[in-house]
C-alpha positions as CSV (number, residue, x, y, z in Angstrom):
1,M,68.5,43.7,93.9
2,E,65.0,43.3,93.3
3,R,63.1,46.5,92.6
4,G,61.8,48.0,95.4
5,L,63.3,45.8,98.1
6,A,64.2,47.7,101.2
7,V,67.8,48.6,101.6
8,A,69.9,48.9,104.8
9,W,71.3,52.9,105.1
10,F,74.1,53.7,107.2
11,K,72.7,57.3,109.0
12,V,74.8,60.4,109.3
13,D,73.7,63.0,111.9
14,D,73.1,66.4,110.1
15,K,75.3,67.8,113.2
16,L,78.1,65.5,112.6
17,H,79.7,68.5,110.9
18,S,80.3,70.4,114.4
19,H,80.6,67.2,116.7
20,P,83.5,67.1,119.3
21,K,84.2,63.4,118.3
22,R,84.4,64.4,114.4
23,H,86.9,67.1,115.6
24,R,88.8,64.7,117.6
25,A,89.1,62.1,114.8
26,G,90.1,64.2,112.1
27,L,88.7,64.3,108.5
28,R,91.0,61.7,107.3
29,A,89.2,59.2,109.8
30,M,86.3,60.3,109.3
31,G,86.5,59.3,105.8
32,L,86.9,56.0,106.7
33,W,84.3,56.5,109.2
34,V,81.9,57.0,106.7
35,V,83.3,54.5,103.7
36,A,83.2,51.8,106.4
37,G,79.6,52.4,107.7
38,S,78.5,52.3,104.0
39,W,80.1,48.7,104.0
40,A,78.5,47.6,107.4
41,G,75.2,48.9,106.1
42,D,75.5,46.8,102.6
43,Q,76.9,43.9,104.6
44,L,74.7,43.8,107.5
45,T,77.4,43.4,110.0
46,D,75.5,45.7,112.6
47,G,78.5,47.9,112.6
48,F,81.1,45.5,112.7
49,I,84.3,46.2,110.6
50,P,86.6,43.2,110.3
51,A,90.5,44.0,110.8
52,D,91.1,42.4,107.3
53,M,88.8,44.9,105.7
54,L,90.4,48.4,107.0
55,V,92.9,48.6,104.1
56,A,90.0,47.5,101.5
57,L,87.8,50.1,102.8
58,G,90.8,52.7,102.2
59,G,91.9,53.1,106.1
60,K,95.3,52.8,107.9
61,P,95.5,51.6,111.4
62,A,96.1,55.2,112.5
63,D,92.7,56.0,111.1
64,A,91.1,53.2,112.9
65,K,92.8,54.5,116.3
66,A,91.8,58.1,115.8
67,L,88.3,56.7,115.6
68,V,88.7,54.7,118.9
69,D,90.1,57.3,120.5
70,A,87.3,59.8,119.5
71,G,84.8,57.2,120.9
72,L,83.3,56.4,117.3
73,W,84.7,52.9,117.2
74,E,85.2,50.2,119.7
75,R,88.3,47.8,119.2
76,V,86.9,44.1,119.5
77,E,89.1,41.1,119.0
78,S,88.9,40.7,115.3
79,G,88.4,44.4,114.3
80,W,86.2,47.0,115.5
81,C,82.7,48.0,115.9
82,F,80.7,51.3,115.3
83,H,79.8,52.9,118.9
84,D,76.0,52.5,119.3
85,W,75.4,51.2,115.8
86,E,72.1,49.6,116.7
87,G,70.8,53.1,118.4
88,R,71.3,54.8,115.2
89,N,71.1,52.4,112.1
90,P,68.9,49.3,111.1
91,T,69.9,45.9,112.6
92,R,70.3,43.1,110.1
93,E,67.7,41.6,112.1
94,D,65.3,45.1,111.1
95,V,66.6,44.9,107.6
96,E,66.1,41.0,107.0
97,A,62.5,41.6,108.5
98,E,61.5,44.3,106.3
99,R,62.7,42.4,103.2
100,A,60.7,39.3,103.9
101,A,57.7,41.6,104.5
102,W,58.1,43.3,101.1
103,R,58.6,39.8,99.3
104,K,55.3,38.5,101.1
105,R,53.4,41.8,99.8
106,Q,55.1,41.1,96.6
107,H,54.2,37.4,96.3
108,D,50.5,38.3,97.7
109,A,49.9,41.1,95.1
110,R,51.0,38.5,92.3
111,E,48.7,36.3,93.6
112,R,45.7,38.6,93.7
113,A,46.3,39.3,90.1
114,R,46.3,35.9,89.1
115,A,43.4,35.1,90.8
116,A,41.9,38.1,89.0
117,A,43.1,37.2,85.6
118,R,41.6,33.5,86.2
119,K,38.0,35.4,86.9
120,V,38.1,37.5,83.8
121,G,39.1,34.5,81.7
122,A,36.8,31.8,83.1
């Protein structure tokens, strides 16, 4: 990754420890929720977890069911989606726009530096 480039973050509410959904899901399922959230943020999936990633992320079908039953995930055709991802986490569009803006700032800064160096050397 380019130094300074915007990264996606998976946000965890500081009240999660006492949230009823966390209690309903149980700690094992919540471990999957955190790891899957990190993966979804990294992969810019907008909170989608493909079914074939469940085991790779350390989960079991019972964990996914617990997250759905607790209201933290929603079952979709080919996997699961985090409930209200877009309301709580940056979307792919947000991250890509931030990265594009960062690259433009870097490009512009390099161009200014080159122009200044040419001026000094003239």
